[in-house]
N, C-alpha and C positions, 0 to 999 in steps of 0.2 A: 504493499500500499504506499503511496506517495507520502513523503514525511508531512507535507502541508495538510494533506487531508486528515492524518492522524492527530495533528495539533489541533485541528478544529474539531475534531471528535471529543478529544479529551477536554477541551475549553468548554463545550457544549455541556457534557457530563458533569464537570466540576461546577458550573453554574447551577445546574439542576440540583445537585446535591446541596449546594449552598442555599438555594431557595427551599429545598425540603427542610432543612435544619432551621430556617427562619420561621417554620410554622410554630415552633415553640416560644417564639419571641413574644414579648409583652405587646398587647394590642396598640399601645401607645406608640409603637414604632411606626405604625402605618400613616400614610398621608391622610390629613384632615382629621386625625384623632388626637385630641389634646384637650387639656382643661375640662370644661364642664361636658363637652361631647364624649370625652373618654370616660367620665364618670357615669354618664347616662348608658353607654355601652357596657360598661362592667356590671351596672345595676341588672342588665339582662343575663348576667352569668357568663359573658364573653370577655375572658381575660387574655386570652392568647390569639395569635393571628390564626391558628386551627380553629378555635371556637367561632370566630367570626366566619370563616369560609364554609363551616358546616352548619351556620344559622340559615338554613335554607328558606326560601319564601313560603308562607303559608296559603298563599294563593296568587293567582295570575290574572291581569287583565288582557284578554285576548282581543286585540285590535284588528285582527284578521276576521272577526266575526262580530263586527260593530253593527248594530241595528239603527236604522233611520228612525227618528223619534216619531214619525208618522206611522210607522210599521211596527212600533213596539207594542206587542199584544199585553193587555191588562193581565196581570197574574204571573207574567214570565220574569225570570231573572235574566236581565240583559245588561249590555254595555252600550251606551250611546255617547256620541261626541257631538259637541256644539259649541255655539259661542254665548257667552253671558251676556244677555241683553239687558237685564234689570236685577238689582239687588234690594231686597226689602227687608227691613228689620222691624220686629215687633216685640212688645213686651205686654202680653195680655194680662199678666199679673206680676206681683214682686217675685223675684228669683226665677222667673220664667222667661227666657228670651228665645225667640225664633227667627231664624235667618232664612230667607226665601230666595233661591237663585231662579230666575227665569232664563232657561237655556233654549236656544233656537237652533235649528238647521233648515235646510231648503224644504223640508216636509212637514214641520210642526214645531209646537212649543211643549217643554217639559218643565215642571216646578220641582226643583229639589229642596226639601225642607229639613233643616237642621234644628234640634232642640237643644237648648242650653249649651250652645257652641257660638257664642258671640264673636269670637276671634275668626270665625269663617269669613265675616264681612271685611276682615282686615287683610285675609290672605288672598282673597279672590276680588278681581276688580272687573268691571265693565269691559267687554270685547276680549277678555281672555278666552283661549280655547280650552275647554275642560271636558275631561272624561268622566262619566258617572256610571257606576255599576251598582245595581240593586233590584229590588222587585217593582214592578210597574203596578200603579194603582190608578184609580180615577176619581177626581172630585172637583167640583166647582167649575167644571167645563175643561179641565186640563188633565193630561197625563201627569202623574206625579211619582216621586220616588222619597220615601222617609228615610232620613239618615242614611243615603247611600255612600259608598266609598266613592271618594272624589280624587281626582288628580289634575291639576293645572298643567296642560301640556305645553303651551307657549303663552307668552305675553304680547305678541304682536298679531295674533289671529291666524297664523300659519302653521298647521300641523303636518305638512308634508315631510316625509322622510322619518318620521317618529317611529320608535320600536313598535314591532307589530305584536310582541308579547311583553308585557311590562310586568317585572316581579313586584310583589308587595310583601316585604318582610315585617315581621312582628317588631314593633318599636315600644318605647316607653316615654316617660317625661323626660324632656331634655334633648330628644332627637327625633326628627320627622322621617317619614318614609323616603322622600326623595334624598335626604341626606344619607340615610342608610344605604340606598342604593348606590349613591356616588362612592361612599366609602368603600363598598364590597367590590365595586367596579375597580377601584384603584388597588385594592388588595390582590384581586386576581391578575392585574397587570404586572404587580410587583413580585408576588409570590405563588401564583396559580399554577405555573409550569413546574410541577414537582415529580419526583420519582414515585412510581407505583409500587407499594409494598406487597400487593396481592400477586401470587404466583399466576403466570400467564395461563397455565393450564386450566385454573379455576375460572378465570374470566372467558376463556373460550368454551368451557363447558356450559356456562350459563348464558353465554351471548351478552355479556356485560362490556360496556365502553370503559376505556382507560380513566384513570383517576382525574388527570388534568382536564380532559374532555368533559367528565361528569361535572367537576367544579364550575366549569364555564356554562354548560347547559342548564344545569340546575338553577343557576341565578339569572342567566340571561339567554333563555333558550329560543331557538328559531321557530319552535312550534311547541304546542302543549305536548305532544307525543314524545318530542325528544327531551321535554322536562321531566316527564314520567320515567323515561329510561334512565335518565341520569339519577333521579331519586332512589330507583331500585338498585342502582350501582352502589350508592352510598349507604342505602339500607343493608345491603349485603354485608358491606364492611363493618357495619355496626353490630350485625347479628354474629358473624364469624369471630370477630375479635372479642366479643363478650363471652361467646361460648368457650373460646380458647382460654381466656383468661380464668373463667371459673374452673375449667377442668384442670388446667396446670397449676392453679392455686391449690387445688384439692390435692393434686399429686405432691406438690411441695409440702404440704401439711402433714402428709403420712409418710414422706420419705424417710428411710432409715428406721421406721418401725416394723416391728414383726407382727403382721396381722394375724388373727385367729382364724383357723380353718375349722369351722364348727362341724360336729358330727350331726348330719341332718336325716339319718335314717335310724336313729337309736330307740331305744324303749319308751323313752319319755315322749318322743314325738308320736309313736303309735298309740300310747296311752292318752296323749292330748286328743286325738281325733276321737277315741272312744268317750272321752270325758265331756266332750262339748255337748251342750242340750240339744243341739240340732245338727244335722249333716250339712257340711259346707256346700254352697252353690258351686257351679261350674267356674263363675267369675272369682269366687273366693279361693278356690282350688289354684286357679291360675296364679293369683296374687301370692298365695302362700308358697307355691312352688317357685316363683320367681325370687322371693325373698329367701328361701332356703338354698336356691342355687347360688345367690351372691354370698350367703353365709358360709357355704361350703367351700367357696373359692379361697385361694390363699391371698386375697386382697381385701382392703376395707371397703364395707358395703356402705353406700350412701344412697338411700332409697326413699322416695316419697310416695305415701299411700294415700290416694284420693279417694273419697267416697262420700256420698250424701248421708245425711242423718238416718241412722237405722239400716245401713248397708252392711254392718257387721265387721267393721275394721278391726275392732278389739280382739274378735274371734281369730282373725288372721295373725294378729300380733301375738296371741297366746301360743300359736304354733312355733313362732319364732323363739319365744321364751323357753319352749319345751327343748329346742335345739340347744340352747345354752344350758339347760339342765343336763343333757347328755354329754356336753362337753366338759362338764365340771367347772364352769365358769358362773358369772352373774350377770343379771339384767337390771337396769334401772328404768322404771316407767314413771315418767314425769307428767303431771297434769297441771293445767294452768289455775286451778282453784283447789282449795282443800275440799270443798263440797264433791267435785268431780273425783278427786283422788279417793276420798272415802267410798264414793258410788263404785269405783273400780274394784276397790277392796272388798267391798260387800258382794258385788255381782261376780267378780271373776275368781275371788279367793276360793270358793267352793270347788270351782273347776280345777284350780291349780292342785288343791288337796287331793281331788280324785286322780289326778295324773301324778301324784307323788312328788309334787315340787314345792319346796318350802318358800314362803313369802313373808313379807311384813309390811306395814304402813307407818310412814313417818312423815308427819306435817309440823307446821308450826305449833299447833295445839296439843301435839303429843306430850303427856307429862314428862317431866325432866328425867324421873327415875326410869320409866319405861323407855325413853328415847336413849338414854345411856346403855340400857341393857341391849336395845335392838341394835345400836351402833357398834357394840361389841361384836354381837353374832354377825353382823354384815362384814366387818373388818376381818373376822376368822374365816369368812367363807361358809358358815353354816346356813346362812339364808341365800337363796338363789336370786329370788326377785324381789325388788323393793319398790312399792308404789310410794308416790310422794309428790310434793310441790317443790318450790325452790328451796324448801328445807333441806333437800338433797344436797344442795350446793354448799352448804355449811362446812366447816372445817372439822367439825366433829363427826361427819359422816365420811367414812372411807371404805373403799371396797378392796377385797382380797384380789378379785380378777375380774374387773368389769369388761365384758366383751360385747354388750349389746346395750344401746341407748334407744330407748322409745320415747319420743317426745310428741304428746298429742296437742292438736291445735297449736302447731309450732310457730305460727305467726303472732302468738299472743305473748311468746318470750322475746326478750331482746337478744341480740346477737352474743352479747357477752354472757347472758345466762346459758344459752345453749352451749356456748364454747366452755364454759366453766365446767358443766356436766361432762362434755366429752374429755375433758382433761383429766378426770378421775380415772378414765380408762383411755389411754393415749391411743391405742390401736383398736378401740372398740368400733364394732359396726354400728351404723346409725340408721333407725327407721323413724321417719318423721310422718305424722298422720294429720289430715286436715279434712274436715267436712265443708270447708269453704270451696265452692264450686270454682274450678280454675280452668279456663279454656285450654285446650291442647297446646296451641301455638303460644299461649303465655307461659304455660308450665316448661315447654321446651326452650324458651328464650331466657326466661328469667331464673328457672331452676335447671339450668343446662348441666350443673355438675351433678345432679341427682338423676338416678334412674327412676322412672315413674310407673306406678301400678295404679290401676283404676278400677273401682267396683261401682257399677252403675245401677244395679237392680237390688231391691230390698229382699232379703230371704223370706220376710214375712210382710205381706203388703199393709197390715195394720187396719185401723179403723178409717183412716182417711182424713183429710182436711178440706174444708170448703173455705175459699178466700171471697171476701166481698169488698168492694170499693164503695164507700159512703161518703157523702158530703157532710159537712158539719150539722146542717139542719136534721139530718136524718140519724144522729147519734143515739137518738132514743131506741133505736133498734138495736144497737150494740149494748146498751145499758140493759135493755131488757132481756137480752140472751144472757148477760152475766147474772142478772138476778135469778133467771130460771135455772142456770147452772148451779149457782149456790143453793137454791131451794132443793135441788135434786142431789145435794151433798157432793158437788163437784167444785172446782176452783177455777180462778181466772187470773189473766194478767192484763194490766194496763201499761202500754209503753209510751214514754214521753222522750223528745229529743233532747231536752235540757234538764240539767239537774235542779236549778233554781232560776228565780227571774233575773239574776245578774249576769247569767251566760249569755254570750253574744252569738252563739251557734257556729263559731269558726272552726270547732273541732268536728262538725258534722261531716257525713260523707260529702265528697265534692260532686254534687249532682246538679243538673240544671234545675234552677229555683223557679218556683211559681211566681208569675209577674206581680201578684197582689201586693199592693202598697201597704207599708206600716203593718205588716203582718206579725201577730203576737203568737210565737211558738209556746207550746205546752211545756211547762216545767213540772218535774216529778214532785218537789216538795209542795208546791202550789196545788197540784191536781189532787195529791192524796187528802189535803185538807178540805178542798171544795167537795170531793165525793163523799168524805166521810159525815159531811153535813148537808149533802145533797141526794144525788141519784142512788147512792149506795149506803145511804144512812142505815144503821143497825148492823152492818156487816164488820167483820173483823178485816181491816185493811193494814198492810206492811208496806214499808218503803225500802227499796233497794238501790243505790247508786254507787257509781265508781269512786266516789270520794270517802266512802265509808272505810273503816279499818277493815283488815281481813277478818278479825274476830267478830266484828259487827255483821259483815256479810255472811259469815258462816252461821251465826245465830239466826239471822232472819230466814235464811234458806232452810235451815233445819226446822224452823217453826213451820214454814210454808210446806215442806216436804211431810211433816207429821200431820198436816191438816188444821193446824191451829190458826192459820191465816187463809181467810177466804179468797181475797183479792191482793195481788202483789202489784204495787205501783212501782215501776222500775224504768231505768234507762236501758241501753242496750247491753248492760253487764250481764243480762240473763242470756245473751245471745249463744253463748257456749257453756257447757257443763252443767245444765240444770235439767235434770230428769224427774218430773213430777207427773207420773202417768194419770193421776187425778185431775189434772188441768185440762179443760176442754174448750175455752174460750180466751180469745186475746183481741184486745183493742189497741191499734197503733195509732196514736195521735200524729198529725203532720207527717203522714208516711211518704210524701212526695219529698221529703228532705233526708231520705235514706236510700242507699244503693240497693239494687236489686238482690245482691248477695247477702247483705245484711238483713233485708226483710225475709228473704227465704230462710235464712238461719233462725230468725225469730219465730217464724210461724212453725218451725219444727218442735218448738217447745210444747205445743198442744197436740191433742190426738195421739199421744204416745202409748196410750193404754188401749183398753178394749172398747171405748167410747170415742166416737168421731169427734174431731175439733172444728171450731169455726173461728176464723180470723177476720176481723173488721179492720180495713185499712182507711183511716180518715184523710180525705184529701180535698183541697179546695180547688185544685186544677179542673179546668173545663175538659170535656172530651176533645180529642185531637191534639192537645198540647203534649209536648215531650214528657213531662211529668206524668200525665194521665196515661200516656201509652205504657210507660213502664209499669205502672200498677195493673193495667189492663192485661199485661203479659202475665202477671202473678196470678191474676184471676183464670187465665186460660191454661196454665200449665204448671205442674209441680215438678217438672224435670230440672233439677239443679244445674245440670251441664247446659241445657238449652238456655237457661236464664243468664248463666254466666257469659255465653257467647253474645247475647244481647246487651248485656251490661258492658261488654268490651266495645261494642259498636258505639255505646252512649258516652263512654267515659274512656280516658287515656289509662293504659295498663298500670301506671305507677299509681293512679288513683283508686283503681280495682284492689290493688294489693295494700293500700294504705301508706305508700311511700310519701304522700303528699304531707301527711302529718308527721310520719316518723323519720324522714330523710332517706336517701337511698338513691341506687343508680335507675335511671329511667331511659327508655328507648326514645330518642328524639326524632328520628327520621323514619324508621320502620313503622309501617301500618300493619299490624298483626292480622287483620282481615284481609287485606289486598295482597300482602306478602307471605301467605302461608306457605307457598312453595319454597320461598327463599329460608323461612323458618326451618322447615324440615330439612332442606339441603344443608343449610349451615351447621345444624345440630350433627347430621351424619358425618359431615366433612371435618368438623372440629374433632370429633372422637377418632376419625381415622388418622388425622394429622397428629394427634397426641400419642396415639400408638406408634406411629412411624417415627416421629421426632418428639419425644416428651419434653425436652428443654427448648425446642423451637431454635436450635443453634445451627442447624444445617444451612448451606447456602441458600437453599430453596425457600425456608421458612424464617430465617434470621430476621429479615426486615419485618415480617408479619409479626414475630414476636416482640420487636421493639414497638410496633404499633399497639400492640396489647398492653404493654407496660405503659406507654404514653397515654392511652385512653383510660385505663382503668387502674393502673397502679397506685394513684393517689387515693382512690376510693378504697382499696383493699388496705392501704396503709391506716386509713382513718378508721375503718371497721376494727383493725387489730388493736387500735387505742381505745375502743369504746370500752 
């Protein structure tokens, strides 16, 4: 090769490497980013050049499909371009400002109305050419748009040569959409031509465009089709690096440890199958065999068992405990509440006895003398299975050979709590269980380091639950049902979103809210007082909230379980771990302020015995609104997985899992519904890559490994510090 051409090639490669390294630079190094503008960008969570380039538009204005005003059909979502003919400002009442823009083209007039945005009149001027995007309505003789997205195209009335597809980035206070567009354009010019860390064979396999091309097309596409192709390339990067980060992190945590290879066909396993009060269903057998296969292998198991309320997850877990007994080691079974831990001990203890497996219960309320005795027996290895709460994490409880950790409703525990229990048995297998319905794509992406088993069908159908959505004016139906239930010696729940009147509702599920103004949400402390003097006068009412101490909660739940409380007024603290078969009615106030998964879990508290349950969901939302559609779905189906899929369509995956409140990683680019094929592919390929190159240090995967660390290394470091 001629020397000159070689020098050019090296120079080009060197410049590209330099630009790639600059992705980690502070966002303030970019053109136009300084001072207040830099602070505004950082408030969006964009601190590095990489963050800005991956801050993709949340929508596009497609000027290749602009509709003339005269042909804009009422009810359609359209984009129109016209000249501002007149600007009208109104103040119909104090603190209510209205700006109306009369926009014209050769075919007609459209009035764009903006409420409480007086600055619009300062930003837009007569004769400006403006693009408006929104839903067309009709009133007072004109086509109209209420609060449309708007963009001033030119100040001189000439829009020729303007971009055919205009990106709209999410912004905040201190930075406008046009300024964000200008900054991103400059960043692409300075640092957009970067090295691609993705191996070429993976790009070819899925027909994905190169990284530099994807960055340009996702921000400034030539068409909406190319923008979607670019987004999918970036979504694949996000999914694959997350999967690899999760898997390799798990491998690092257990490296150097000697895993347990459990005996999975011993006498205790056989005895357990005989001791169970029912024969396992086909789904339960599949889940049990998957777990036993993992436990028998010379590697650390990390498996998630998903199943709706009543699908028999604990029976499957008992089979795993039996394998522990055959191996001569120990199992820890941690529940989120003392009530649930005691229920497990009461319901499962006799089965363990029948299978010849020793067990104990340790909670915060266990008397000190008994606790010391049990701790000694656990430390000596004489007790095989220990049920408990976070009391198992105390220094006074140590295990002789902990080889299996079972965590129920794992999302109820903090990362540090789950890790503390695992540390009592460094190479212990882990089985986490959850009745919270999680869509398959979400489980594969967020729980990529866990193998997943599912049980969809209940072994015993049960008496069933009827769900009814009622407006506030029909609450007498719900209270009448509660009175009838109590008269028939049954019990009921009344669920409120708030603890007391001082709550602002900020900790509620992040769901689309009802548009009702000045809405007053129900508080448990106020409701229990109102009901005791009103609709439910003469009944025994109890109060349960998350702000009560553990001892107070246990006392209330024990009294309710024993039948001393007729109606329990509670927050969502009863969502998990409350098993009172005598409860047959539930009323959920302000049901539209809860997510589908939460409501599904709540209604699983009734109808658990031989009597059918009825759930009333109070909702102010009108038919056809997003809030009412969610509740109508609950009326129509009792399939938790089906509801979870719908919940994922309505909310972001981080909100479904509760990350909004508790912090954590979230998928910013991937659309779990539209990108289901990429989720599956990334999951399979990440595992194949991890088996081929566990350290991601080979020439093929080294850059991909660096990308994983750069994207998620700080997150995992933070989790280690929790």
